[in-house]
C-alpha positions as a printed Julia matrix, in Angstrom:
199×3 Matrix{Float64}:
 -16.06   24.5    -9.01
 -15.56   20.97  -10.8
 -16.12   19.47   -8.02
 -19.86   21.2    -7.35
 -20.34   20.29  -11.19
 -19.07   16.65  -10.46
 -21.38   16.19   -7.82
 -24.9    17.73   -9.62
 -23.69   15.04  -12.19
 -23.58   12.34   -9.87
 -26.86   13.28   -8.62
 -28.74   13.64  -11.58
 -27.04   10.07  -12.93
 -28.32    8.49   -9.44
 -31.82    9.48   -9.95
 -31.52    8.94  -13.79
 -31.97   12.4   -15.33
 -30.2    11.97  -18.07
 -31.63   15.58  -19.55
 -30.52   16.88  -16.2
 -27.19   14.64  -16.3
 -26.53   16.08  -19.89
 -26.95   19.52  -18.54
 -24.91   19.23  -15.99
 -21.9    17.71  -18.35
 -22.5    20.76  -20.79
 -22.03   22.96  -17.66
 -18.73   21.31  -16.89
 -17.28   21.13  -20.28
 -14.65   23.95  -20.23
 -13.34   21.84  -16.97
 -13.01   18.64  -18.77
 -10.17   17.2   -21.76
 -12.45   16.91  -24.86
 -11.7    12.95  -25.12
 -13.5    12.7   -21.75
 -16.14   15.08  -22.3
 -16.87   13.33  -25.62
 -16.68    9.65  -24.0
 -19.58   11.26  -20.89
 -21.72   12.36  -23.2
 -21.91    9.82  -25.11
 -23.0     7.4   -22.13
 -25.47    9.67  -20.84
 -27.01    9.59  -24.34
 -27.1     6.48  -24.49
 -28.42    6.2   -21.16
 -31.13    8.54  -22.11
 -31.93    6.26  -25.37
 -32.48    3.03  -22.93
 -34.89    4.84  -20.94
 -36.75    6.01  -24.43
 -36.1     3.11  -26.5
 -39.57    1.46  -25.61
 -41.67    4.37  -25.77
 -40.13    7.02  -28.64
 -38.21    4.91  -30.72
 -37.65    7.69  -33.07
 -35.83    9.99  -30.18
 -34.34    6.98  -28.88
 -32.68    5.91  -32.38
 -31.29    9.83  -33.09
 -29.94    9.57  -29.26
 -28.17    6.32  -29.88
 -26.97    7.83  -33.35
 -25.25   11.01  -31.59
 -23.46    8.86  -28.89
 -22.04    6.24  -31.46
 -20.3    10.04  -33.55
 -19.06   10.82  -29.96
 -17.88    7.51  -29.16
 -17.49    4.8   -31.85
 -16.71    2.31  -29.77
 -19.11    2.1   -27.15
 -20.81   -0.89  -27.11
 -23.94   -0.58  -25.66
 -24.49    2.63  -28.35
 -23.72    0.82  -31.14
 -25.67   -2.35  -30.53
 -29.07   -0.01  -29.93
 -28.08    2.37  -32.78
 -28.05   -1.01  -34.81
 -31.14   -2.56  -33.63
 -33.26    0.91  -33.83
 -31.91    1.33  -37.62
 -32.66   -2.13  -38.52
 -36.22   -1.63  -37.29
 -36.49    1.27  -39.92
 -35.04   -0.66  -42.59
 -31.66    0.9   -42.37
 -29.75   -2.33  -43.11
 -26.56   -1.05  -44.69
 -26.39    2.09  -42.16
 -26.75   -0.24  -39.05
 -24.48   -2.71  -40.56
 -21.47   -0.29  -41.24
 -22.22    1.18  -38.0
 -21.8    -2.06  -36.11
 -19.33   -3.36  -38.25
 -17.26   -0.38  -37.39
 -17.51   -0.79  -33.32
 -16.63   -4.43  -34.11
 -13.57   -3.35  -35.37
 -12.93   -1.19  -32.66
 -14.55   -3.28  -29.73
 -15.75   -6.66  -30.71
 -18.27   -7.35  -28.57
 -21.3   -10.67  -27.56
 -23.44   -7.49  -27.8
 -22.57   -5.95  -31.3
 -22.59   -9.39  -32.68
 -25.77  -10.48  -31.49
 -27.57   -7.14  -32.98
 -25.23   -7.6   -36.25
 -27.11  -11.49  -36.4
 -30.09  -10.09  -35.69
 -29.95   -7.02  -38.36
 -33.13   -8.69  -40.47
 -36.21  -10.08  -38.89
 -37.07  -13.04  -40.03
 -33.88  -14.56  -41.43
 -33.42  -18.46  -40.93
 -30.55  -19.29  -38.51
 -28.31  -20.65  -41.87
 -28.4   -16.73  -43.0
 -27.33  -15.21  -39.08
 -24.38  -18.02  -39.07
 -23.42  -16.53  -42.35
 -23.59  -12.55  -41.31
 -21.92  -13.23  -38.14
 -19.09  -15.25  -40.12
 -18.75  -12.3   -41.89
 -18.43   -9.75  -38.79
 -16.45  -12.16  -37.46
 -13.95  -12.14  -40.39
 -13.4    -8.55  -39.56
 -11.63   -9.4   -36.49
  -9.34  -12.75  -37.98
  -8.02  -14.93  -34.85
 -10.28  -12.8   -32.4
 -12.0   -15.25  -29.33
 -15.03  -13.12  -29.79
 -15.38  -13.77  -33.34
 -14.88  -17.38  -32.95
 -17.55  -17.44  -29.81
 -19.87  -15.24  -32.32
 -19.61  -18.32  -34.92
 -19.96  -21.07  -32.8
 -23.11  -19.6   -31.11
 -24.42  -18.7   -34.84
 -23.24  -22.24  -35.71
 -25.18  -24.0   -33.04
 -28.2   -21.98  -33.21
 -27.75  -23.42  -36.81
 -27.03  -26.9   -35.93
 -23.8   -26.2   -38.2
 -21.9   -28.66  -35.07
 -18.77  -28.76  -37.29
 -18.66  -24.96  -37.97
 -19.1   -24.1   -34.35
 -16.39  -26.9   -33.26
 -13.76  -25.3   -36.16
 -14.66  -22.0   -35.1
 -13.79  -22.83  -31.25
 -10.69  -25.04  -31.86
  -8.09  -22.48  -31.78
  -9.32  -21.6   -28.43
  -9.34  -25.6   -26.4
  -6.13  -25.56  -25.2
  -6.37  -22.9   -22.7
 -10.56  -22.67  -22.78
 -11.92  -19.51  -21.16
 -15.34  -19.64  -18.84
 -17.43  -19.02  -22.29
 -15.26  -21.57  -24.72
 -15.73  -24.05  -22.0
 -19.61  -23.91  -21.57
 -20.11  -23.4   -25.21
 -18.5   -26.66  -25.83
 -20.6   -28.15  -23.43
 -23.62  -26.97  -25.04
 -21.93  -28.08  -28.77
 -21.52  -31.65  -26.92
 -25.33  -31.99  -25.4
 -27.05  -30.5   -28.79
 -24.82  -32.61  -30.97
 -24.77  -35.88  -29.45
 -26.78  -35.45  -26.4
 -23.5   -36.44  -24.11
 -23.74  -35.47  -20.72
 -20.62  -37.15  -19.78
 -18.58  -34.7   -22.11
 -21.07  -32.01  -21.48
 -20.21  -32.23  -17.76
 -16.19  -32.55  -18.71
 -16.55  -29.25  -20.44
 -18.63  -27.57  -17.51
 -15.76  -28.44  -15.29
 -13.11  -27.32  -16.94
């Protein structure tokens, strides 16, 4: 009975019993489409990896990588796998994984993980890396925001403004907030920062 299996799965998830939830999902596999099963399994593997990330990083890394194989566009899985691979100094593998996830689903968490692949890099190094990532989804707002954030950290205000320029006519809340941060940090201009925040 599919409803009974779903009830067990829901109960295990509510209790954060990810191993039990994975077992429950496996017992329901026959009643689910392949796509739904793979996606749900990836989500549960990611949840389990996140709970293990502080105590058992090796297992967490393996679970996150398995989740990425099942659902390459699942942002939490890719971001976690990228971070954990980078910690193991598997920078190329981490970079490729994050780039693939970014192409499928550009997201700020992926940009942050990609920017911080190498521990101890300068803000300018991180900016260069983020610019490379943003170029993989040209014209996208997530790439522009990621570049602007990294440029602001690197105090490259002209680069930050240029990245956001195409999105200023109809700014989203995130674009306006970032422009306020740029005005405040570059010029200490409270008035312009407030204008952006009001928009």
